[in-house]
Rosetta silent file (secondary structure, phi, psi, omega in degrees, C-alpha in Angstrom):
SEQUENCE: MDLMISAIAQGLVWAVMGLGIFISFRILNRADLTAEGTFTLGAAIGAQLLSFNIHPVLALFLSFIGGMAAGSLTGLLVTKLKIDSLLAGIITMTGLYSINLKIMGTANLNLSNVTSLKTLFSNLNLPRNIDTIIIGILICLIIVLGLYFFLQTEVGQSMIATGDNPKMARSLGIDTNEMLMLGYMMANGLIAVSGYLVATDNGFTDISMGIGSTVIALASIIIGEVLIRNVTMLKRLVTIVVGSITYRLLLTVVLLLNFDPNDFKFFSALIVALCLALPRLRTLVSVKK
SCORE:     score description
SCORE:     0.000 S_00000001
   1 L     0.000  -38.616 -179.403   -0.028   -0.005    0.006 S_00000001
   2 H   -63.267  -38.706  178.472    2.850    2.389    0.815 S_00000001
   3 H   -64.887  -37.414 -178.725    4.294    1.803   -2.653 S_00000001
   4 H   -68.301  -42.445 -179.927    0.931    2.585   -4.266 S_00000001
   5 H   -63.792  -41.535  176.550    0.579    5.832   -2.286 S_00000001
   6 H   -60.822  -40.858 -179.304    4.156    6.767   -3.195 S_00000001
   7 H   -65.858  -39.354  179.179    3.443    6.099   -6.862 S_00000001
   8 H   -66.628  -42.286  177.035    0.380    8.339   -6.787 S_00000001
   9 H   -62.186  -44.565  178.936    2.351   11.142   -5.071 S_00000001
  10 H   -66.119  -38.549  179.145    5.186   10.873   -7.636 S_00000001
  11 H   -60.132  -37.696 -179.430    2.656   10.747  -10.445 S_00000001
  12 H   -67.642  -45.361 -177.492    1.042   13.995   -9.353 S_00000001
  13 H   -72.260  -33.130  177.151    4.300   15.990   -9.142 S_00000001
  14 H   -76.133  -20.368  178.908    5.556   14.560  -12.453 S_00000001
  15 H   -63.091  -26.641  179.312    2.178   15.357  -14.086 S_00000001
  16 H   -62.919  -38.300  176.518    3.139   19.024  -13.990 S_00000001
  17 H   -68.603  -38.184  176.217    5.959   18.248  -16.454 S_00000001
  18 H   -59.407  -38.873  177.762    3.498   16.311  -18.594 S_00000001
  19 H   -66.036  -37.539  177.981    1.310   19.401  -18.727 S_00000001
  20 H   -66.910  -47.174  179.867    4.289   21.492  -19.770 S_00000001
  21 H   -63.281  -32.895  178.624    5.320   19.033  -22.520 S_00000001
  22 H   -57.009  -40.869 -178.577    1.719   18.936  -23.698 S_00000001
  23 H   -62.439  -46.318  179.957    1.958   22.590  -24.658 S_00000001
  24 H   -78.292  -39.139 -170.649    5.037   22.091  -26.920 S_00000001
  25 H   -81.534  -39.318 -175.634    4.317   18.572  -28.086 S_00000001
  26 H  -102.791  -48.185 -175.187    0.521   18.738  -28.712 S_00000001
  27 H   -72.606  -54.651 -177.979   -0.429   22.449  -28.813 S_00000001
  28 L   -83.426  -14.631 -178.235    2.578   23.820  -30.737 S_00000001
  29 L    60.546   40.780 -179.349    3.281   20.482  -32.447 S_00000001
  30 L  -125.542  142.714  171.808    7.017   20.896  -31.760 S_00000001
  31 L   -89.652  118.744 -173.859    9.595   18.571  -30.281 S_00000001
  32 L  -124.333  106.512  179.126   11.368   20.520  -27.548 S_00000001
  33 L   -88.127    4.712  173.153   14.336   18.914  -25.777 S_00000001
  34 L   -56.556  -29.331 -174.531   14.911   22.067  -23.736 S_00000001
  35 H   -49.227  -40.926 -175.958   12.813   20.215  -21.134 S_00000001
  36 H   -68.314  -29.095  175.332   15.634   18.052  -19.825 S_00000001
  37 H   -82.688  -38.345 -176.413   17.704   21.109  -18.981 S_00000001
  38 H   -68.040  -34.974  177.520   14.787   23.184  -17.753 S_00000001
  39 H   -56.801  -49.866  177.645   13.663   20.407  -15.394 S_00000001
  40 H   -66.398  -36.401 -178.554   17.047   20.547  -13.665 S_00000001
  41 H   -60.735  -46.260 -179.565   17.056   24.352  -13.829 S_00000001
  42 H   -61.294  -39.776  177.497   13.813   24.539  -11.839 S_00000001
  43 H   -66.532  -39.101 -176.991   15.227   22.149   -9.254 S_00000001
  44 H   -68.239  -46.869 -179.932   18.531   24.079   -9.038 S_00000001
  45 H   -60.116  -48.376 -178.627   16.858   27.484   -8.634 S_00000001
  46 H   -62.477  -41.575 -178.777   14.415   26.164   -6.060 S_00000001
  47 H   -61.127  -45.356 -177.214   17.162   24.324   -4.095 S_00000001
  48 H   -68.497  -41.786  178.493   19.330   27.389   -3.811 S_00000001
  49 H   -62.146  -43.466 -178.152   16.429   29.662   -2.857 S_00000001
  50 H   -67.008  -35.221  178.499   15.222   27.253   -0.189 S_00000001
  51 H   -67.131  -21.026  176.992   18.784   27.015    1.209 S_00000001
  52 L   -94.701   11.140  177.956   18.642   30.811    1.607 S_00000001
  53 L    64.226   31.793  170.310   15.359   30.402    3.585 S_00000001
  54 L   -75.269  142.098 -179.420   13.215   31.926    0.815 S_00000001
  55 L   -56.038  135.610 -176.772    9.526   31.016    1.218 S_00000001
  56 H   -54.844  -39.231  179.808    8.710   27.780   -0.656 S_00000001
  57 H   -66.394  -40.025  177.620    5.838   29.397   -2.622 S_00000001
  58 H   -68.030  -40.397  176.517    8.051   32.263   -3.735 S_00000001
  59 H   -59.642  -41.062  177.564   10.800   29.759   -4.677 S_00000001
  60 H   -61.120  -45.687 -179.509    8.233   27.893   -6.773 S_00000001
  61 H   -61.554  -43.914  179.908    7.232   31.090   -8.551 S_00000001
  62 H   -66.829  -33.836  176.325   10.838   32.063   -9.229 S_00000001
  63 H   -64.414  -39.250  178.230   11.560   28.578  -10.568 S_00000001
  64 H   -63.393  -41.702  178.500    8.681   29.074  -12.964 S_00000001
  65 H   -63.714  -42.719  178.869   10.163   32.410  -14.081 S_00000001
  66 H   -61.736  -39.423  175.098   13.549   30.783  -14.580 S_00000001
  67 H   -64.757  -38.869  176.771   11.965   28.072  -16.739 S_00000001
  68 H   -63.292  -37.765  179.110   10.213   30.684  -18.812 S_00000001
  69 H   -61.871  -44.837  178.437   13.522   32.449  -19.378 S_00000001
  70 H   -62.673  -41.782  178.776   15.045   29.170  -20.621 S_00000001
  71 H   -62.202  -36.960  179.896   12.035   28.633  -22.886 S_00000001
  72 H   -66.282  -28.908  177.918   12.453   32.085  -24.336 S_00000001
  73 H   -65.631  -45.205  177.227   16.017   31.232  -25.409 S_00000001
  74 H   -64.201  -42.016  179.415   14.739   28.242  -27.425 S_00000001
  75 H   -59.706  -40.599  178.905   11.952   30.413  -28.772 S_00000001
  76 H   -65.410  -40.154  176.106   14.441   33.040  -29.972 S_00000001
  77 H   -58.757  -41.124 -175.947   16.528   30.376  -31.688 S_00000001
  78 H   -73.670  -50.791 -171.021   13.466   29.056  -33.463 S_00000001
  79 H   -84.772  -36.923 -175.696   11.712   32.318  -34.399 S_00000001
  80 L   -92.651  -43.677 -177.958   14.570   34.754  -34.941 S_00000001
  81 L   -95.634   -3.652  177.245   17.452   32.522  -36.108 S_00000001
  82 L    56.538   36.160  176.710   15.181   29.992  -37.845 S_00000001
  83 L   -85.579  140.236  178.156   16.908   27.025  -36.277 S_00000001
  84 L   -51.768  137.238 -174.500   15.028   23.755  -36.308 S_00000001
  85 H   -56.930  -39.227 -179.444   13.039   23.314  -33.075 S_00000001
  86 H   -65.175  -45.307  179.368   14.664   20.012  -32.238 S_00000001
  87 H   -67.913  -38.664  178.162   18.186   21.405  -32.697 S_00000001
  88 H   -60.084  -42.212  177.313   17.259   24.621  -30.830 S_00000001
  89 H   -62.674  -40.778 -179.319   16.154   22.563  -27.870 S_00000001
  90 H   -65.421  -41.634  178.548   19.343   20.543  -27.863 S_00000001
  91 H   -59.737  -48.537 -178.305   21.439   23.757  -27.976 S_00000001
  92 H   -66.388  -41.470  179.182   19.577   25.298  -25.049 S_00000001
  93 H   -61.096  -39.946  179.278   19.607   22.052  -23.064 S_00000001
  94 H   -66.328  -43.457  178.741   23.396   21.742  -23.533 S_00000001
  95 H   -65.907  -35.514 -179.134   23.968   25.318  -22.402 S_00000001
  96 H   -65.717  -24.510  178.486   21.693   24.856  -19.363 S_00000001
  97 H   -57.494  -47.622 -178.935   23.931   22.058  -18.090 S_00000001
  98 H   -69.297  -41.371  178.119   26.664   24.584  -17.320 S_00000001
  99 H   -61.847  -41.608  177.066   24.201   27.155  -16.019 S_00000001
 100 H   -62.330  -38.871  178.653   22.649   24.610  -13.644 S_00000001
 101 H   -64.484  -39.311  178.389   26.092   23.698  -12.315 S_00000001
 102 H   -63.693  -41.277 -179.167   26.797   27.389  -11.759 S_00000001
 103 H   -66.351  -45.036 -176.400   23.514   27.843   -9.890 S_00000001
 104 H   -75.083  -33.168 -177.668   23.934   24.717   -7.721 S_00000001
 105 L    76.941   -6.356  177.810   27.699   25.202   -7.150 S_00000001
 106 L  -159.038  170.392 -176.528   28.030   21.410   -6.969 S_00000001
 107 L   -72.902  -22.318  178.315   26.703   18.340   -8.730 S_00000001
 108 E  -153.288  152.452 -178.453   24.044   17.683   -6.105 S_00000001
 109 E  -128.686  136.366  178.861   22.399   19.456   -3.182 S_00000001
 110 E   -89.754  126.458 -177.075   20.812   18.011   -0.073 S_00000001
 111 L  -112.748   12.724 -174.202   17.345   19.482    0.700 S_00000001
 112 L   -69.388  -20.962 -176.769   16.429   17.377    3.660 S_00000001
 113 L  -108.885   10.892  179.538   16.966   20.210    6.177 S_00000001
 114 L   -99.362  162.082  175.804   15.318   23.096    4.323 S_00000001
 115 L   -81.732  114.968 -178.769   11.855   24.505    4.632 S_00000001
 116 L  -121.123 -175.925  177.581    9.822   23.265    1.687 S_00000001
 117 L   -60.212  -35.221  179.936    6.176   23.031    0.641 S_00000001
 118 H   -66.669  -31.805  179.406    5.939   19.735    2.544 S_00000001
 119 H   -63.727  -29.204  179.926    7.141   21.476    5.700 S_00000001
 120 H   -63.905  -18.735 -179.770    4.047   23.710    5.648 S_00000001
 121 H  -102.365    4.601 -173.760    1.969   20.555    6.380 S_00000001
 122 H   -62.288  -31.551 -177.227    4.249   19.238    9.150 S_00000001
 123 H   -71.212  -15.358 -176.982    1.898   20.407   11.939 S_00000001
 124 H   -86.694   -6.505 -177.570   -0.904   18.198   10.545 S_00000001
 125 L    45.849   52.196  179.353    1.064   14.965   11.208 S_00000001
 126 L   -75.984  150.452  173.486   -0.044   13.482    7.921 S_00000001
 127 L   -58.463  162.194 -176.667    0.955    9.973    6.922 S_00000001
 128 L   -59.285  134.148  177.275    3.974    9.634    4.632 S_00000001
 129 L    75.301   -9.444  177.977    3.463   10.989    1.109 S_00000001
 130 H   -67.710  -33.778  179.355   -0.018   12.328    1.809 S_00000001
 131 H   -65.724  -37.149  179.639    1.392   15.864    2.028 S_00000001
 132 H   -67.772  -36.334  177.648    2.936   15.396   -1.425 S_00000001
 133 H   -63.549  -44.976 -177.407   -0.450   14.141   -2.780 S_00000001
 134 H   -63.954  -45.726  178.876   -2.218   17.227   -1.387 S_00000001
 135 H   -59.981  -46.984 -178.696    0.424   19.551   -2.852 S_00000001
 136 H   -61.712  -43.214  178.140    0.287   17.714   -6.200 S_00000001
 137 H   -59.327  -50.038 -177.334   -3.517   17.864   -6.364 S_00000001
 138 H   -60.647  -47.509 -179.593   -3.621   21.566   -5.584 S_00000001
 139 H   -69.116  -41.010  176.508   -0.961   22.524   -8.100 S_00000001
 140 H   -62.242  -38.752  179.331   -2.286   20.262  -10.839 S_00000001
 141 H   -63.303  -44.171  178.785   -5.766   21.668  -10.276 S_00000001
 142 H   -62.938  -43.832 -177.370   -4.540   25.234  -10.587 S_00000001
 143 H   -68.709  -47.162 -179.973   -2.494   24.465  -13.741 S_00000001
 144 H   -57.147  -51.785 -178.526   -5.253   22.384  -15.421 S_00000001
 145 H   -64.707  -40.556  178.559   -7.923   25.032  -14.821 S_00000001
 146 H   -63.220  -44.136  177.778   -5.535   27.829  -15.742 S_00000001
 147 H   -63.791  -45.060 -179.151   -4.522   26.152  -19.054 S_00000001
 148 H   -57.343  -50.873 -178.806   -8.129   25.309  -19.851 S_00000001
 149 H   -66.460  -37.547  179.610   -9.378   28.886  -19.440 S_00000001
 150 H   -64.262  -40.512 -179.168   -6.307   30.285  -21.198 S_00000001
 151 H   -71.061  -13.206  174.804   -6.844   28.074  -24.233 S_00000001
 152 L   -87.438  -11.154  179.474  -10.409   29.355  -24.530 S_00000001
 153 L   -77.880  172.804  177.883   -9.143   32.949  -24.912 S_00000001
 154 H   -62.557  -42.665  178.975   -8.250   34.596  -28.230 S_00000001
 155 H   -63.890  -42.442 -178.961   -4.528   34.224  -27.499 S_00000001
 156 H   -65.069  -38.192  177.711   -4.970   30.581  -26.550 S_00000001
 157 H   -69.422  -32.901  176.424   -6.927   29.849  -29.716 S_00000001
 158 H   -65.449  -37.861  177.230   -4.237   31.645  -31.707 S_00000001
 159 H   -66.986  -42.197  177.269   -1.599   29.396  -30.150 S_00000001
 160 H   -61.677  -44.510 -179.643   -3.671   26.290  -31.060 S_00000001
 161 H   -61.559  -39.296 -179.940   -4.064   27.592  -34.623 S_00000001
 162 H   -62.298  -40.425  179.248   -0.290   28.156  -34.834 S_00000001
 163 H   -72.838  -35.637 -177.890    0.378   24.541  -33.898 S_00000001
 164 H   -71.730  -49.390 -175.635   -2.348   23.157  -36.175 S_00000001
 165 L  -154.562   89.668 -175.496   -1.607   25.121  -39.339 S_00000001
 166 H   -57.274  -39.205  179.839    1.007   27.907  -39.190 S_00000001
 167 H   -64.828  -45.486  177.545    0.296   29.112  -42.780 S_00000001
 168 H   -63.102  -40.242 -178.620   -3.411   29.376  -42.167 S_00000001
 169 H   -61.342  -43.664  179.493   -2.750   31.117  -38.854 S_00000001
 170 H   -64.032  -36.356  179.744   -0.530   33.731  -40.562 S_00000001
 171 H   -68.695  -20.764  176.127   -3.199   34.315  -43.206 S_00000001
 172 L   -91.322    6.611  175.169   -5.636   35.149  -40.403 S_00000001
 173 L    88.902   14.947  177.973   -3.246   37.805  -39.075 S_00000001
 174 L   -84.690  132.108  176.500   -1.811   35.766  -36.195 S_00000001
 175 L   -81.142   93.920 -173.246    1.782   36.478  -35.249 S_00000001
 176 H   -67.337  -29.751  178.767    2.947   32.834  -35.167 S_00000001
 177 H   -66.101  -40.923  177.694    6.433   33.766  -33.920 S_00000001
 178 H   -64.215  -37.852  179.172    4.876   35.471  -30.937 S_00000001
 179 H   -68.770  -39.728  178.089    2.688   32.443  -30.237 S_00000001
 180 H   -61.873  -45.818  178.005    5.706   30.116  -30.488 S_00000001
 181 H   -57.610  -50.974 -178.675    7.624   32.280  -28.014 S_00000001
 182 H   -60.892  -42.251 -179.829    4.720   32.318  -25.543 S_00000001
 183 H   -63.611  -46.128  177.949    4.254   28.561  -25.913 S_00000001
 184 H   -59.867  -39.796 -178.277    7.897   27.722  -25.342 S_00000001
 185 H   -70.216  -45.028  178.099    7.955   29.982  -22.270 S_00000001
 186 H   -61.360  -45.853 -179.306    4.803   28.541  -20.729 S_00000001
 187 H   -58.920  -49.445 -176.925    5.869   24.964  -21.406 S_00000001
 188 H   -73.884  -26.834  173.935    9.306   25.359  -19.895 S_00000001
 189 H   -63.580  -43.658 -178.377    7.988   27.372  -16.968 S_00000001
 190 H   -68.217  -40.333 -179.005    5.718   24.453  -15.983 S_00000001
 191 H   -61.473  -40.325  179.223    8.582   21.939  -16.538 S_00000001
 192 H   -63.895  -40.075  176.931   10.805   23.959  -14.191 S_00000001
 193 H   -59.746  -44.019  176.209    8.020   23.869  -11.557 S_00000001
 194 H   -59.775  -42.067  175.523    7.932   20.104  -11.880 S_00000001
 195 H   -57.778  -44.789  179.030   11.690   19.940  -11.357 S_00000001
 196 H   -61.940  -44.658 -177.546   11.317   22.027   -8.202 S_00000001
 197 H   -66.208  -44.288 -178.646    8.483   19.802   -6.861 S_00000001
 198 H   -65.844  -40.311 -179.982   10.335   16.531   -7.613 S_00000001
 199 H   -62.109  -44.775 -177.925   13.546   17.834   -6.015 S_00000001
 200 H   -70.715  -31.895  178.265   11.822   18.915   -2.795 S_00000001
 201 H   -70.734  -40.351  179.560    9.849   15.652   -2.657 S_00000001
 202 H   -76.470  -23.348  179.602   12.985   13.552   -3.126 S_00000001
 203 L    89.871   10.829  178.127   14.958   15.647   -0.673 S_00000001
 204 E  -163.264  162.158  171.945   17.829   16.439   -3.068 S_00000001
 205 E  -127.456  143.075 -172.817   18.636   17.862   -6.469 S_00000001
 206 E  -134.534  144.950 -177.077   21.160   16.377   -8.901 S_00000001
 207 L   -63.371  -25.840 -176.992   22.656   17.781  -12.101 S_00000001
 208 L  -100.136   11.006 -174.984   21.629   14.689  -14.052 S_00000001
 209 L   -69.002  -15.755 -179.086   18.054   14.440  -12.743 S_00000001
 210 L   -85.322  -11.478 -177.677   16.621   15.788  -16.004 S_00000001
 211 L   -65.458  123.889  179.674   17.999   12.919  -18.113 S_00000001
 212 L    85.575   -1.852 -176.175   15.101   10.890  -19.448 S_00000001
 213 H   -68.630  -29.146  179.518   12.457   13.258  -18.027 S_00000001
 214 H   -65.435  -37.244  177.867   11.017   13.992  -21.468 S_00000001
 215 H   -62.569  -41.995  178.508   10.249   10.293  -21.951 S_00000001
 216 H   -61.833  -41.906  178.542    8.412   10.259  -18.591 S_00000001
 217 H   -63.864  -45.011  177.556    6.380   13.296  -19.618 S_00000001
 218 H   -61.331  -38.325  177.573    5.512   11.810  -22.981 S_00000001
 219 H   -60.006  -38.968  179.824    4.410    8.652  -21.196 S_00000001
 220 H   -60.787  -47.235 -177.085    1.966   10.714  -19.139 S_00000001
 221 H   -64.879  -49.398 -172.909    0.477   12.260  -22.272 S_00000001
 222 H   -70.190  -42.410  176.226    0.317    9.098  -24.352 S_00000001
 223 H   -60.476  -42.939  177.971   -0.992    6.790  -21.652 S_00000001
 224 H   -62.043  -40.941  179.857   -3.681    9.274  -20.836 S_00000001
 225 H   -68.711  -33.776  177.625   -4.687    9.545  -24.519 S_00000001
 226 H   -71.420  -41.739 -176.283   -4.754    5.762  -24.871 S_00000001
 227 H   -73.293  -38.304 -175.295   -6.867    5.218  -21.737 S_00000001
 228 L  -130.291  108.960 -174.789   -9.344    8.072  -22.395 S_00000001
 229 L  -114.438  162.486  176.499   -9.950    9.087  -26.034 S_00000001
 230 L    54.538   59.645 -177.464  -12.098   11.628  -27.900 S_00000001
 231 L  -121.506  172.324  177.778  -12.552   14.031  -24.983 S_00000001
 232 L   -74.254  168.352 -179.005  -12.873   17.790  -24.476 S_00000001
 233 H   -60.630  -42.861 -178.303   -9.793   19.976  -23.780 S_00000001
 234 H   -61.990  -45.140  179.024  -10.468   20.059  -20.038 S_00000001
 235 H   -66.396  -32.900  178.057  -10.766   16.288  -19.842 S_00000001
 236 H   -64.100  -39.667  177.331   -7.739   15.957  -22.078 S_00000001
 237 H   -67.123  -36.323  178.262   -5.646   17.952  -19.597 S_00000001
 238 H   -67.198  -36.305 -178.023   -6.951   15.739  -16.759 S_00000001
 239 H   -62.622  -25.323  176.806   -5.979   12.630  -18.699 S_00000001
 240 H   -65.179  -40.426  177.993   -2.321   13.784  -18.493 S_00000001
 241 H   -68.131  -41.004  177.386   -2.517   13.672  -14.733 S_00000001
 242 H   -64.057  -41.756  179.411   -4.235   10.280  -14.892 S_00000001
 243 H   -65.900  -36.117  178.925   -1.607    9.043  -17.329 S_00000001
 244 H   -66.691  -41.389  177.203    1.243   10.198  -15.094 S_00000001
 245 H   -64.253  -44.979 -179.667   -0.232    8.369  -12.077 S_00000001
 246 H   -58.944  -44.799 -178.739   -0.845    5.255  -14.251 S_00000001
 247 H   -60.616  -41.665  178.986    2.718    5.334  -15.488 S_00000001
 248 H   -67.818  -35.319  177.406    4.061    5.440  -11.940 S_00000001
 249 H   -67.432  -36.729  176.301    1.792    2.598  -10.911 S_00000001
 250 H   -62.751  -39.375  176.774    3.158    0.553  -13.848 S_00000001
 251 H   -68.793  -30.149  175.283    6.669    1.171  -12.619 S_00000001
 252 H   -65.189  -39.569  175.477    5.584    0.100   -9.155 S_00000001
 253 H   -60.049  -42.534  176.446    4.462   -3.209  -10.679 S_00000001
 254 H   -58.104  -44.084  177.797    7.916   -3.528  -12.201 S_00000001
 255 H   -62.872  -40.100 -177.967    9.436   -2.950   -8.772 S_00000001
 256 H   -67.532  -27.355  177.407    7.127   -5.515   -7.163 S_00000001
 257 L   -82.134    7.494  174.072    8.273   -8.053   -9.780 S_00000001
 258 L    65.081   31.955  171.065   11.804   -7.648   -8.444 S_00000001
 259 L   -74.891  157.025  176.905   13.298   -6.197  -11.647 S_00000001
 260 L   -63.024  125.768 -178.859   16.538   -4.246  -11.259 S_00000001
 261 H   -61.187  -22.596  176.625   15.668   -0.581  -10.445 S_00000001
 262 H   -69.263  -10.972  178.247   18.411    0.394  -12.895 S_00000001
 263 H   -92.979    6.635 -178.341   16.188   -0.960  -15.640 S_00000001
 264 H   -59.482  -40.907  178.454   13.445    1.627  -14.960 S_00000001
 265 H   -59.321  -41.394 -179.623   14.577    3.805  -17.876 S_00000001
 266 H   -62.382  -45.726  179.606   14.316    0.831  -20.190 S_00000001
 267 H   -67.737  -30.121  174.921   10.786    0.060  -19.002 S_00000001
 268 H   -61.292  -49.023  177.939    9.902    3.713  -19.347 S_00000001
 269 H   -62.730  -38.752 -179.513   10.891    3.690  -22.975 S_00000001
 270 H   -65.683  -44.081  177.318    9.139    0.358  -23.507 S_00000001
 271 H   -58.255  -48.123 -179.628    5.859    1.599  -22.020 S_00000001
 272 H   -62.602  -44.335 -179.841    5.885    4.733  -24.213 S_00000001
 273 H   -60.195  -43.159 -178.668    6.715    2.666  -27.347 S_00000001
 274 H   -64.597  -40.647 -179.091    3.865    0.261  -26.651 S_00000001
 275 H   -68.982  -37.588  177.002    1.385    3.089  -26.084 S_00000001
 276 H   -64.890  -34.628 -176.588    2.525    4.833  -29.274 S_00000001
 277 H   -82.782  -15.531 -173.335    2.138    1.589  -31.211 S_00000001
 278 H   -59.775  -45.112  176.897   -1.261    0.716  -29.720 S_00000001
 279 H   -56.858  -40.497  178.709   -3.393    2.693  -32.260 S_00000001
 280 H   -67.864  -37.948  178.528   -1.523    0.994  -35.130 S_00000001
 281 H   -66.433  -37.276  177.296   -1.903   -2.427  -33.530 S_00000001
 282 H   -63.703  -39.851 -179.778   -5.644   -1.855  -33.125 S_00000001
 283 H   -63.469  -42.562 -179.074   -5.879   -0.951  -36.853 S_00000001
 284 H   -64.516  -40.560 -179.997   -4.010   -4.116  -37.832 S_00000001
 285 H   -65.512  -37.889 -179.717   -6.274   -6.250  -35.639 S_00000001
 286 H   -68.625  -38.176  179.632   -9.395   -4.640  -37.161 S_00000001
 287 H   -63.407  -42.437 -179.188   -8.143   -5.235  -40.694 S_00000001
 288 H   -63.436  -34.814  179.230   -7.500   -8.904  -39.942 S_00000001
 289 L   -70.310    0.000    0.000  -10.985   -9.322  -38.552 S_00000001
């Protein structure tokens, strides 16, 4: 039972990254590898701020701002220098490695003795991981509702149009470069928040913690889409949270089957590959019938 509760808690904090990747991957229809650097950036900024006794909520907000700044760099490379989005993300991610090291001052930082969001619930004497679940639910709720209402606005619809058909969007008078910049900034801001949440939940931050994080976020999106299909935008955002929790529960099953924990990355990739292939497999089965 403890493993299940831990999986749900981890799923909720990682869902924030899934929501960020959703903006670049589904809304903008762009592959953005900035995420792996931004995830660590959010953790690094948050860790240092918490070590200076900055309020956890303010540290979260500043991590979001830092992530937006990183996203703007990728956006500039794409919109102003016309560099391919995939290459632009790789360039920013590579540069962020050094920046993250500069911010942290070391390859890893211990956060076990700092005041974090979890500390704010210490007086309630909650069972283990329940505080993380409460924090995850509150933050996911704010982000999901915020994104939903934003995407209903004229700016949000312009961003969707930019991702769907850039040429058509430009013909309608939409500044697609501006929409791309905004999308990259929003996406990486949320990814940085996820890095901050994961670091404080784990009790440490590490320079390599962002490696493979994009696959985890994609798993959240794809699993959610496979489980719940043909839904409204609000429900689609919720499916990312559901997918993130499901993904963590699947990894818990792997752990219970006594597989080597070092193989988790392999199983992560395998789960995503299977989910991506599922629509095609369904088509093949239908044709044979």
